[in-house]
Rosetta silent file (secondary structure, phi, psi, omega in degrees, C-alpha in Angstrom):
SEQUENCE: XXXXXXXXXXXXXXXXXXXXXXXXXXXXXXXXXXXXXXXXXXXXXXXXXXXXXXXXXXXXXXXXXXXXXXXXXXXXXXXXXXXXXXXXXXXXXXXXXXXXXXXXXXXXXXXXXXXXXXXXXXXXXXXXXXXXXXXXXXXXXXXXXXXXXXXXXXXXXXXXXXXXXXXXXXXXXXXXXXXXXXXXXXXXXXXXXXXXXXXXXXXXXXXXXXXXXXXXXXXXXXXXXXXXXXXXXXXXXXXXXXXXXXXXXXXXXXXXXXXXXXXXXXXXXXXXXXXXXXXXXXXXXXXXXXXXXXXXXXXXXXXXXXXXXXXXXXXXXXXXX
SCORE:     score description
SCORE:     0.000 S_00000001
   1 L     0.000  131.932 -178.158  164.818  134.025   74.370 S_00000001
   2 L   -73.610  133.992  179.751  161.353  135.418   74.924 S_00000001
   3 L   -75.480  133.045  177.454  160.189  135.460   78.506 S_00000001
   4 L   -91.988  149.518 -179.578  157.017  133.499   79.169 S_00000001
   5 L  -103.822  122.827  178.721  154.344  134.824   81.481 S_00000001
   6 L   -93.637  107.888 -177.973  153.043  132.498   84.169 S_00000001
   7 L  -102.797   13.627 -177.744  149.454  133.465   84.843 S_00000001
   8 L   -65.439  -24.648 -176.626  148.586  130.423   86.927 S_00000001
   9 L   -82.858  -12.648 -176.936  148.725  132.493   90.095 S_00000001
  10 L   -66.630  119.527 -177.399  146.149  135.049   88.902 S_00000001
  11 L   -86.576   80.995 -172.854  143.022  134.571   91.076 S_00000001
  12 H   -60.705  -42.093  179.380  140.362  135.334   88.457 S_00000001
  13 H   -64.606  -38.822  179.313  137.412  134.386   90.664 S_00000001
  14 H   -67.574  -39.242  177.740  138.763  136.501   93.508 S_00000001
  15 H   -65.779  -38.463  177.327  139.293  139.464   91.182 S_00000001
  16 H   -64.616  -40.424  177.857  135.751  139.073   89.876 S_00000001
  17 H   -65.166  -43.726  178.306  134.459  139.008   93.446 S_00000001
  18 H   -58.594  -46.555  179.853  136.502  142.092   94.344 S_00000001
  19 H   -61.755  -41.192 -179.251  135.118  144.025   91.352 S_00000001
  20 H   -63.071  -44.357  179.925  131.567  143.003   92.228 S_00000001
  21 H   -65.856  -42.393  179.588  131.829  144.156   95.840 S_00000001
  22 H   -63.902  -38.957 -178.636  133.481  147.433   94.801 S_00000001
  23 H   -68.316  -43.006 -175.093  130.815  148.068   92.185 S_00000001
  24 H   -90.430  -17.137  179.990  127.846  147.338   94.444 S_00000001
  25 L    69.648   20.229 -175.981  129.350  148.675   97.672 S_00000001
  26 L  -162.457  136.003  175.362  128.005  145.673   99.538 S_00000001
  27 H   -66.347  -39.309 -178.504  128.895  142.003   99.964 S_00000001
  28 H   -64.021  -49.211 -179.117  125.210  141.084  100.006 S_00000001
  29 H   -64.306  -39.632  179.735  124.348  142.941   96.799 S_00000001
  30 H   -66.529  -40.697  178.560  127.453  141.635   95.037 S_00000001
  31 H   -61.866  -42.037  177.872  126.705  138.052   96.071 S_00000001
  32 H   -63.489  -40.812 -178.546  123.176  138.360   94.686 S_00000001
  33 H   -68.965  -36.653 -177.970  124.470  139.831   91.427 S_00000001
  34 H   -89.752   -3.076  177.507  127.143  137.151   90.995 S_00000001
  35 L    60.258   42.090  172.849  124.784  134.341   92.057 S_00000001
  36 L  -132.354  167.063 -179.099  127.082  132.998   94.772 S_00000001
  37 L   -73.393  155.389 -179.991  126.765  132.857   98.542 S_00000001
  38 H   -65.006  -35.448  179.737  127.917  135.783  100.624 S_00000001
  39 H   -66.636  -40.001  178.109  130.331  133.568  102.538 S_00000001
  40 H   -65.082  -41.298  178.748  131.942  132.335   99.307 S_00000001
  41 H   -61.894  -44.545  179.927  132.249  135.892   98.062 S_00000001
  42 H   -61.441  -39.814  179.246  133.853  136.978  101.324 S_00000001
  43 H   -63.169  -39.998  178.937  136.365  134.107  101.117 S_00000001
  44 H   -61.938  -44.776 -178.127  137.383  135.192   97.613 S_00000001
  45 H   -66.727  -42.176  178.455  137.994  138.779   98.720 S_00000001
  46 H   -62.476  -39.878  178.401  139.932  137.700  101.816 S_00000001
  47 H   -62.529  -39.105  178.891  142.067  135.402   99.646 S_00000001
  48 H   -67.704  -38.240  178.098  142.863  138.310   97.333 S_00000001
  49 H   -66.641  -36.086  176.660  143.813  140.500  100.290 S_00000001
  50 H   -67.371  -38.557 -179.658  146.128  137.766  101.574 S_00000001
  51 H   -65.705  -42.663 -178.587  147.695  137.450   98.135 S_00000001
  52 H   -81.068  -21.677 -179.703  148.321  141.185   97.815 S_00000001
  53 L    79.868   12.193  179.450  149.291  141.595  101.441 S_00000001
  54 L  -137.417  159.340  175.334  147.060  144.631  101.899 S_00000001
  55 L   -83.728  130.716 -177.088  143.484  145.355  102.893 S_00000001
  56 L   -96.964  -22.229  179.010  141.362  146.297   99.865 S_00000001
  57 E  -126.418  142.499  171.515  138.216  147.347  101.721 S_00000001
  58 E   -95.064  105.994 -174.035  137.673  149.443  104.805 S_00000001
  59 E   -94.698  118.428  176.623  134.940  147.473  106.585 S_00000001
  60 E  -125.492  162.720 -174.769  132.779  149.397  109.029 S_00000001
  61 L   -52.274  -40.197 -175.887  129.429  148.448  110.616 S_00000001
  62 L  -126.726   21.748 -179.380  127.345  150.483  108.179 S_00000001
  63 E  -154.249  143.934  177.285  129.824  151.365  105.452 S_00000001
  64 E  -133.803  115.139 -178.260  132.126  149.598  103.021 S_00000001
  65 E  -129.884  155.974  177.203  134.709  151.670  101.174 S_00000001
  66 E   -75.314  139.532  170.511  137.780  150.971   99.104 S_00000001
  67 L   -77.167  177.927  178.155  141.163  151.551  100.675 S_00000001
  68 H   -60.549  -39.902  178.127  143.862  153.360   98.716 S_00000001
  69 H   -65.265  -40.470  178.121  145.134  150.004   97.477 S_00000001
  70 H   -64.052  -40.008  177.458  141.622  148.999   96.450 S_00000001
  71 H   -63.761  -33.787  178.590  141.156  152.269   94.566 S_00000001
  72 H   -71.518  -37.748 -175.491  144.405  151.593   92.728 S_00000001
  73 H   -78.540  -36.382 -171.004  143.439  148.037   91.809 S_00000001
  74 H   -56.472  -49.254 -178.655  139.807  148.554   90.770 S_00000001
  75 H   -58.925  -38.374  179.793  140.317  150.439   87.460 S_00000001
  76 H   -66.630  -41.717  179.394  142.824  147.836   86.245 S_00000001
  77 H   -66.030  -47.791 -178.479  140.528  144.947   87.155 S_00000001
  78 H   -61.484  -44.269  179.530  137.439  146.569   85.636 S_00000001
  79 H   -63.548  -40.577 -179.236  139.271  147.478   82.431 S_00000001
  80 H   -64.015  -44.961  177.765  140.727  143.985   82.103 S_00000001
  81 H   -66.480  -36.251  176.648  137.341  142.315   82.460 S_00000001
  82 H   -61.499  -44.745 -178.972  135.843  144.842   80.036 S_00000001
  83 H   -64.715  -39.813  175.969  138.497  144.030   77.432 S_00000001
  84 H   -61.260  -44.263 -179.525  137.898  140.314   77.869 S_00000001
  85 H   -62.658  -43.770 -178.978  134.169  140.851   77.486 S_00000001
  86 H   -65.187  -42.488 -179.415  134.596  142.977   74.363 S_00000001
  87 H   -63.444  -43.793  178.562  136.994  140.489   72.769 S_00000001
  88 H   -64.502  -38.912  177.483  134.672  137.562   73.465 S_00000001
  89 H   -64.054  -40.657  178.992  131.730  139.555   72.107 S_00000001
  90 H   -61.034  -42.601 -179.856  133.689  140.381   68.946 S_00000001
  91 H   -67.610  -44.773 -177.127  134.464  136.715   68.383 S_00000001
  92 H   -67.203  -33.216 -175.351  130.948  135.589   69.194 S_00000001
  93 L  -108.135   23.406 -178.919  129.347  138.275   67.045 S_00000001
  94 L   -57.558  127.261 -178.462  131.810  138.277   64.159 S_00000001
  95 L    91.171  -15.986  179.160  129.973  139.437   61.065 S_00000001
  96 L   -87.237  160.576  178.220  127.026  140.720   63.087 S_00000001
  97 L   -58.868  144.286 -179.384  126.250  144.453   63.443 S_00000001
  98 L   -65.074  129.102  176.105  128.381  146.263   66.035 S_00000001
  99 L  -129.631  113.239 -172.852  126.686  146.562   69.434 S_00000001
 100 E  -159.291  143.298  173.651  128.638  148.535   72.011 S_00000001
 101 E  -114.456  122.521  179.152  128.176  151.207   74.665 S_00000001
 102 E   -98.634  136.511  171.461  131.039  153.656   75.131 S_00000001
 103 E   -93.093  115.531 -173.783  131.641  155.562   78.343 S_00000001
 104 E  -119.836  129.155  178.217  132.700  159.025   77.209 S_00000001
 105 E  -107.860  133.575  176.333  133.879  161.833   79.487 S_00000001
 106 L  -144.230  146.509  172.597  133.737  165.490   78.446 S_00000001
 107 L   -61.576  147.852 -176.311  133.868  168.793   80.336 S_00000001
 108 H   -53.877  -45.214 -176.736  130.360  170.259   80.696 S_00000001
 109 H   -67.094  -40.186  177.165  130.974  173.297   78.481 S_00000001
 110 H   -62.413  -44.448 -178.595  132.563  171.224   75.708 S_00000001
 111 H   -63.005  -48.565 -175.466  129.700  168.743   75.844 S_00000001
 112 H   -67.522  -46.084 -173.551  126.935  171.358   75.811 S_00000001
 113 H   -77.824  -36.549 -169.994  128.419  173.681   73.205 S_00000001
 114 H  -117.391  -47.625 -168.728  130.017  171.256   70.776 S_00000001
 115 H   -82.159  -51.614 -174.614  129.419  167.561   71.309 S_00000001
 116 H   -55.579  -42.422 -179.207  125.796  167.063   72.354 S_00000001
 117 H   -61.935  -21.247 -176.189  124.346  168.935   69.341 S_00000001
 118 H  -119.746    5.108  179.082  126.122  166.601   66.907 S_00000001
 119 H   -58.464  -31.755  179.784  126.298  163.265   68.761 S_00000001
 120 H   -63.008  -29.083  176.688  123.349  162.091   66.709 S_00000001
 121 H   -62.366  -43.648  178.502  125.549  162.434   63.613 S_00000001
 122 H   -64.438  -43.756 -177.658  127.975  159.889   65.052 S_00000001
 123 H   -66.171  -32.506  176.797  125.202  157.508   66.054 S_00000001
 124 H   -68.935  -39.912 -178.245  123.699  157.726   62.591 S_00000001
 125 H   -81.081  -19.082 -176.673  127.058  156.968   60.955 S_00000001
 126 L  -129.290   68.034 -178.084  128.026  154.284   63.494 S_00000001
 127 L   -57.532  137.990  178.305  124.887  152.259   64.102 S_00000001
 128 L    98.636  -11.072  178.653  125.104  150.004   67.125 S_00000001
 129 E  -103.629  114.494  176.745  127.384  152.242   69.195 S_00000001
 130 E   -98.197  160.110 -176.016  125.630  153.888   72.138 S_00000001
 131 E  -123.266  126.908  165.556  127.115  156.638   74.302 S_00000001
 132 E  -102.399  108.421 -174.474  127.109  157.046   78.077 S_00000001
 133 E   -96.089  126.703  179.883  128.192  160.670   78.504 S_00000001
 134 E  -116.607  132.213 -177.426  129.841  161.750   81.761 S_00000001
 135 L  -130.784   76.701  178.652  130.541  165.439   82.431 S_00000001
 136 L   -77.597  157.038  173.889  132.458  165.951   85.680 S_00000001
 137 L   -81.622  159.812  173.357  133.692  169.348   86.795 S_00000001
 138 L   109.924  177.546 -178.303  137.393  170.060   87.093 S_00000001
 139 L  -122.994  170.586  175.502  140.599  169.780   85.100 S_00000001
 140 L   101.318 -161.569 -171.876  143.258  167.137   84.624 S_00000001
 141 L   -66.980  159.775 -178.689  143.226  163.432   83.777 S_00000001
 142 L   -73.939  166.779  173.310  140.040  161.484   83.018 S_00000001
 143 L   -63.671  160.752 -171.989  138.188  159.223   85.397 S_00000001
 144 L   -75.624  -18.852 -171.030  139.477  155.668   85.544 S_00000001
 145 L  -112.810   28.632  178.601  136.527  153.834   84.017 S_00000001
 146 L  -105.994  154.323  179.831  135.933  155.731   80.759 S_00000001
 147 L   -86.367  -42.466 -179.276  136.715  154.560   77.231 S_00000001
 148 E  -137.628  141.620  179.668  137.326  157.959   75.639 S_00000001
 149 E  -140.131  141.275  164.689  137.744  161.341   77.297 S_00000001
 150 E  -105.172  123.355 -177.079  138.065  164.956   76.305 S_00000001
 151 E  -123.039  145.915  174.104  139.886  166.754   79.103 S_00000001
 152 E   -95.842  110.735 -168.785  140.668  170.405   79.768 S_00000001
 153 E  -158.745  162.579  165.880  144.253  170.240   80.920 S_00000001
 154 E   -84.678  160.004  179.518  147.809  171.394   80.609 S_00000001
 155 L   -58.689  130.123  178.579  150.197  168.985   78.827 S_00000001
 156 L  -136.316  153.477  177.613  151.020  166.085   81.124 S_00000001
 157 L   -93.249  116.451  178.718  152.984  162.865   80.761 S_00000001
 158 L  -138.117  178.599  176.539  150.715  159.842   81.261 S_00000001
 159 L   -90.742   11.629  179.551  150.324  156.334   79.896 S_00000001
 160 E   -90.132  153.423  169.497  147.295  157.459   77.864 S_00000001
 161 E   -80.370  123.302 -171.718  147.187  158.114   74.132 S_00000001
 162 E  -128.859  130.973  176.522  146.600  161.860   73.932 S_00000001
 163 E  -123.006  128.240  176.641  145.746  164.112   70.976 S_00000001
 164 E   -76.392  117.901  175.637  145.564  167.895   71.274 S_00000001
 165 E   -76.702  -48.149  171.378  142.288  169.055   69.746 S_00000001
 166 E  -167.297  148.868  173.130  143.207  172.721   70.160 S_00000001
 167 E   -76.623  135.940 -178.295  145.102  175.001   72.561 S_00000001
 168 L   -76.328  129.616  174.456  142.726  177.191   74.531 S_00000001
 169 L  -125.356  120.531 -173.120  143.013  180.909   73.857 S_00000001
 170 E   -94.831  135.792  176.688  140.920  183.146   76.063 S_00000001
 171 E  -135.467  156.888  175.652  139.377  186.417   74.907 S_00000001
 172 E   -75.424  126.244  175.766  136.919  188.869   76.409 S_00000001
 173 E  -122.828  145.855  178.633  133.408  188.258   75.062 S_00000001
 174 E  -155.513  172.019  176.308  130.303  190.288   75.760 S_00000001
 175 L   -69.048  143.590 -179.990  126.876  191.193   74.413 S_00000001
 176 H   -54.401  -34.059 -179.276  127.008  193.619   71.439 S_00000001
 177 H   -64.681  -36.715  177.831  125.043  196.210   73.424 S_00000001
 178 H   -65.372  -45.144  179.639  127.714  196.313   76.126 S_00000001
 179 H   -61.206  -43.221 -178.071  130.447  196.812   73.543 S_00000001
 180 H   -65.930  -36.363 -176.832  128.482  199.561   71.793 S_00000001
 181 H   -74.226  -12.488  179.930  127.736  201.424   75.016 S_00000001
 182 L  -118.968   26.005 -179.677  131.438  201.632   75.870 S_00000001
 183 L   -56.220  134.648  176.095  132.747  202.565   72.436 S_00000001
 184 L    93.960  -11.686  179.222  136.048  204.424   72.555 S_00000001
 185 L   -78.862  151.154  173.382  137.180  203.238   75.990 S_00000001
 186 L   -81.519  174.978 -173.373  140.521  201.564   76.470 S_00000001
 187 H   -61.318  -44.331 -178.369  140.757  198.050   77.905 S_00000001
 188 H   -61.366  -45.085 -179.676  141.349  199.133   81.502 S_00000001
 189 H   -66.500  -36.996  179.731  138.376  201.511   81.499 S_00000001
 190 H   -63.183  -45.420  179.915  136.173  198.912   79.816 S_00000001
 191 H   -65.544  -43.672 -179.126  136.931  196.297   82.476 S_00000001
 192 H   -61.981  -30.303 -174.110  136.451  198.777   85.317 S_00000001
 193 H   -86.695   -6.398 -174.468  133.055  199.817   83.940 S_00000001
 194 L  -126.080  159.170  176.881  131.599  196.321   83.627 S_00000001
 195 L   -74.801  128.842 -179.248  130.762  193.345   85.794 S_00000001
 196 E   -88.719  135.659  178.191  133.454  190.675   85.539 S_00000001
 197 E  -110.471  123.856 -178.461  132.367  187.074   85.085 S_00000001
 198 E  -106.066  150.870  173.121  134.750  184.396   86.380 S_00000001
 199 E  -114.155  124.555 -176.989  134.911  180.678   85.588 S_00000001
 200 L   -69.481  130.283  173.427  135.975  178.473   88.481 S_00000001
 201 L  -120.128  129.057 -174.663  139.066  176.320   87.832 S_00000001
 202 L   -53.880  134.523  173.789  139.891  173.662   90.417 S_00000001
 203 L    68.359   11.907  177.600  142.676  174.553   92.860 S_00000001
 204 L  -121.997  153.049  177.836  143.160  178.047   91.388 S_00000001
 205 L   -58.973  151.938 -175.534  142.000  181.452   92.709 S_00000001
 206 L   -58.931  -29.443 -175.840  138.608  182.596   91.426 S_00000001
 207 L  -106.612   25.072 -171.258  140.145  185.485   89.461 S_00000001
 208 H   -56.878  -53.780 -173.457  143.152  183.532   88.108 S_00000001
 209 H   -70.968  -34.848  176.857  142.730  184.064   84.350 S_00000001
 210 H   -65.750  -36.231  176.205  141.697  187.699   84.693 S_00000001
 211 H   -62.451  -43.082  178.737  144.804  188.308   86.799 S_00000001
 212 H   -62.659  -42.467  179.659  146.939  186.766   84.070 S_00000001
 213 H   -63.828  -44.153  179.833  145.297  188.920   81.404 S_00000001
 214 H   -60.824  -40.793  178.695  145.763  192.087   83.471 S_00000001
 215 H   -66.367  -43.923 -178.909  149.442  191.241   83.977 S_00000001
 216 H   -61.927  -40.433 -175.783  149.930  190.422   80.286 S_00000001
 217 L   -90.548    2.491  177.985  148.287  193.665   79.128 S_00000001
 218 L    68.337   34.169 -178.520  150.005  195.823   81.741 S_00000001
 219 L   -88.684  103.474 -178.657  146.762  196.845   83.437 S_00000001
 220 L  -100.870  137.106  177.299  147.752  198.334   86.777 S_00000001
 221 L    80.521    6.705  178.350  145.241  199.297   89.416 S_00000001
 222 L   -88.313  124.151 -178.914  142.331  197.528   87.713 S_00000001
 223 L   -80.069  106.565 -179.913  140.177  195.649   90.233 S_00000001
 224 L  -110.696    8.693 -178.494  139.589  192.208   88.745 S_00000001
 225 L   -92.097    6.010  179.898  138.762  190.402   91.998 S_00000001
 226 L   -99.499  177.365  173.254  135.089  191.389   91.928 S_00000001
 227 L   103.730 -176.540 -177.400  132.168  189.901   90.020 S_00000001
 228 E   -90.298  152.597  176.931  130.313  186.614   89.702 S_00000001
 229 E  -122.075  129.549  176.846  131.826  183.128   89.676 S_00000001
 230 E  -118.141  153.103 -179.441  130.348  180.241   87.683 S_00000001
 231 L   -71.182  -28.427 -176.126  131.325  176.576   87.725 S_00000001
 232 L  -134.015  156.605  177.612  131.486  176.318   83.935 S_00000001
 233 H   -65.115  -33.766 -177.742  132.267  178.534   80.974 S_00000001
 234 H   -65.730  -34.007  175.858  128.890  177.755   79.417 S_00000001
 235 H   -70.781  -40.146  178.021  127.124  179.267   82.450 S_00000001
 236 H   -61.562  -42.891 -179.542  129.367  182.322   82.360 S_00000001
 237 H   -69.987  -35.324  176.493  128.622  182.837   78.679 S_00000001
 238 H   -59.935  -38.246  176.984  124.903  182.328   79.225 S_00000001
 239 H   -65.522  -42.849  178.887  125.068  185.220   81.677 S_00000001
 240 H   -64.853  -36.306  179.131  126.949  187.331   79.129 S_00000001
 241 H   -63.255  -25.920  179.913  124.376  186.468   76.456 S_00000001
 242 L   -77.881   -0.831  178.728  121.690  187.988   78.668 S_00000001
 243 L    92.836   16.908 -177.738  123.446  191.331   78.311 S_00000001
 244 L  -127.201  130.211  171.354  125.191  191.284   81.660 S_00000001
 245 L    81.726  162.870  176.783  128.879  191.041   82.411 S_00000001
 246 E  -121.234  132.580 -175.110  132.057  190.376   80.426 S_00000001
 247 E  -115.016  141.270  176.079  133.504  186.858   80.252 S_00000001
 248 E  -105.508   98.005 -169.931  137.079  185.747   79.546 S_00000001
 249 E  -139.166  172.489 -179.357  136.555  182.443   77.723 S_00000001
 250 E   -75.035  123.417 -177.978  137.746  180.246   74.850 S_00000001
 251 L   -69.825  -31.450  177.313  136.555  181.618   71.504 S_00000001
 252 L   -61.476  -39.081 -176.184  136.606  178.192   69.839 S_00000001
 253 L   -65.463  -30.577 -175.220  134.163  176.882   72.391 S_00000001
 254 L  -118.778   32.390 -178.873  131.665  179.640   71.657 S_00000001
 255 H   -59.383  -35.164 -178.950  132.299  180.149   67.940 S_00000001
 256 H   -60.587  -44.903  179.527  128.604  179.658   67.148 S_00000001
 257 H   -67.460  -37.729 -179.463  127.612  182.657   69.283 S_00000001
 258 H   -67.750  -48.856 -177.744  130.461  184.771   67.899 S_00000001
 259 H   -65.036  -28.391  178.841  129.768  183.968   64.259 S_00000001
 260 L   -84.829   -5.499  178.810  126.052  184.661   64.764 S_00000001
 261 L    82.158    7.391  178.563  126.810  188.053   66.316 S_00000001
 262 L   -75.088  -26.160  174.265  125.262  187.190   69.670 S_00000001
 263 L  -128.379  149.221  175.956  128.641  187.793   71.306 S_00000001
 264 E  -128.847  158.938  177.411  131.447  190.106   70.232 S_00000001
 265 L  -108.515   96.903 -170.953  135.124  190.371   71.045 S_00000001
 266 L   -73.817  -17.128  179.380  135.592  194.083   71.792 S_00000001
 267 L  -134.406  149.519 -178.843  139.388  193.932   72.192 S_00000001
 268 L   -77.533   -6.836 -177.447  142.058  191.880   70.408 S_00000001
 269 L   -56.508  130.168 -179.779  143.754  190.841   73.667 S_00000001
 270 E  -132.243  135.970 -179.190  144.135  187.047   73.830 S_00000001
 271 E  -112.660  124.422  172.564  145.454  184.965   76.721 S_00000001
 272 L  -108.572  104.242 -175.899  147.168  181.604   76.241 S_00000001
 273 L  -100.137   14.673  173.720  147.509  180.137   79.742 S_00000001
 274 L    93.390   -5.698  179.223  148.834  176.740   78.657 S_00000001
 275 E   -86.912  160.506  175.935  145.588  174.779   78.783 S_00000001
 276 E  -156.869  168.891  172.505  144.069  172.847   75.918 S_00000001
 277 E   -97.562  120.720 -177.108  141.371  170.331   75.078 S_00000001
 278 E  -115.605  139.327  173.684  142.909  166.867   74.764 S_00000001
 279 E   -97.259  122.426 -176.393  141.361  163.665   73.466 S_00000001
 280 E  -126.612  149.809  171.883  142.593  160.702   75.505 S_00000001
 281 E  -155.172  165.231  177.366  142.116  156.967   75.508 S_00000001
 282 E   -76.645  145.959 -178.281  143.952  153.931   76.804 S_00000001
 283 H   -53.405  -39.266 -178.871  146.507  152.409   74.387 S_00000001
 284 H   -68.743  -19.124  179.274  144.608  149.127   74.282 S_00000001
 285 H   -69.460  -19.029 -178.561  141.484  151.027   73.255 S_00000001
 286 H   -64.428  -23.959  179.069  142.990  151.760   69.843 S_00000001
 287 H   -91.524   -2.046  177.368  142.257  148.179   68.800 S_00000001
 288 L   -85.601  123.087 -173.871  138.634  148.417   69.940 S_00000001
 289 H   -57.349  -47.542 -176.731  136.442  149.050   66.888 S_00000001
 290 H   -66.187  -43.392  178.770  133.908  151.275   68.637 S_00000001
 291 H   -62.828  -44.284  179.762  136.548  153.336   70.455 S_00000001
 292 H   -61.118  -40.860  178.586  138.546  153.757   67.261 S_00000001
 293 H   -62.841  -46.918 -176.966  135.442  154.921   65.375 S_00000001
 294 H   -68.311  -40.875  179.436  134.494  157.467   68.025 S_00000001
 295 H   -62.140  -46.537  179.733  138.051  158.735   68.448 S_00000001
 296 H   -62.776  -38.353 -179.899  138.499  159.236   64.698 S_00000001
 297 H   -65.139  -43.434  178.764  135.148  161.003   64.491 S_00000001
 298 H   -62.491  -42.130 -179.730  136.048  163.422   67.302 S_00000001
 299 H   -64.701  -40.652  178.345  139.397  164.251   65.695 S_00000001
 300 H   -63.650  -39.831 -174.383  137.721  164.903   62.347 S_00000001
 301 H   -80.095  -33.905 -167.922  135.093  167.146   63.903 S_00000001
 302 H  -121.315  -11.218 -175.177  137.120  169.100   66.442 S_00000001
 303 L  -137.687  157.722  -29.142  140.815  169.097   65.833 S_00000001
 304 L   -71.402  157.083 -174.325  142.943  170.996   65.069 S_00000001
 305 L  -126.150  152.216  169.996  140.965  174.252   64.877 S_00000001
 306 L   -91.594  151.019  178.667  141.628  177.903   64.192 S_00000001
 307 L   -61.673  144.534 -179.485  140.275  180.437   66.643 S_00000001
 308 L   -63.650  139.214  176.461  136.839  181.739   65.762 S_00000001
 309 L   -77.871  122.791 -176.695  136.825  185.027   63.886 S_00000001
 310 L   -67.126  148.443  176.401  135.006  187.588   66.046 S_00000001
 311 L   -62.898  132.880 -173.116  131.946  189.312   64.669 S_00000001
 312 L   -85.065   14.399 -172.930  133.067  192.699   63.314 S_00000001
 313 L   -57.995  -42.337 -176.459  129.951  194.566   64.488 S_00000001
 314 L  -136.829  133.004  176.041  131.758  196.616   67.136 S_00000001
 315 L  -132.103  121.197 -179.429  135.466  197.266   67.617 S_00000001
 316 L   -90.461 -175.953  177.831  136.693  199.354   70.533 S_00000001
 317 L   -62.033  150.871 -179.394  140.042  201.022   71.036 S_00000001
 318 L   -63.589  155.711 -176.793  143.032  198.703   71.069 S_00000001
 319 L   -74.559  165.061  176.579  144.096  197.361   74.430 S_00000001
 320 L   -72.168  115.702 -179.064  146.962  198.720   76.510 S_00000001
 321 L  -124.764    0.000    0.000  150.030  196.859   75.272 S_00000001
């Protein structure tokens, strides 16, 4: 026998009030937005806190913040109301042109190098779907309030639908002039003779990937802890494009520069440190027309990919292996 779900206890008005206060960060602003009195709004939130048995807001004289429980509840409430809104809109606008705004999260370098230049293609092919693009720094799972996300991460077990676009493989890239001026040097000498450019990865040492490469290639005594540190790979590569420094970055991400000869890969050494670019969405998002369109478009455009073939302009001595 199928179990029935009793939803009579769900306090929809209280949940709506909670979301409003969390969104606006103020009882007064939320009351104005929801067109109810501040006292009524406060009663709804207090009722929800009594129902859950925990405090959802940390109330201070000049600050209102979510508690840990409130932070846990908010994404579920916001997503649920969003899904209700989308479903009602679909029913109300059945047969009418699609009108939808997607919240899309992408790492800054992925967005700048690959997505932003071609987003107009998606909008042309999918009229009525607008994009709010969010580009936070860091690695790991997406923010809680996005519809679709591309994340730079190691494989993790989550409740999200996840598709690997490509595994990241890092190679040394530099300006052709740098490669030409060091022709004939081995990998260790090449690194020692040039400024190292690092890309910051959250919670890891500044020289993490260079250390891994040095260990993999058996480079002993090479100082890789020096050089500049940038927040994103796109900034590191921009520095390399100016003719300064050597960057250890994903060749797929910068295939345009490689294929055009603006950057070269002077050594064949490649580092696979377990990271990849993953496309994620919530399972319920698969039935959302706009999300499904955008997800399919991203998979067609970006996954799976072969590593970019380096420009053959300059090839130095093989690395120490």
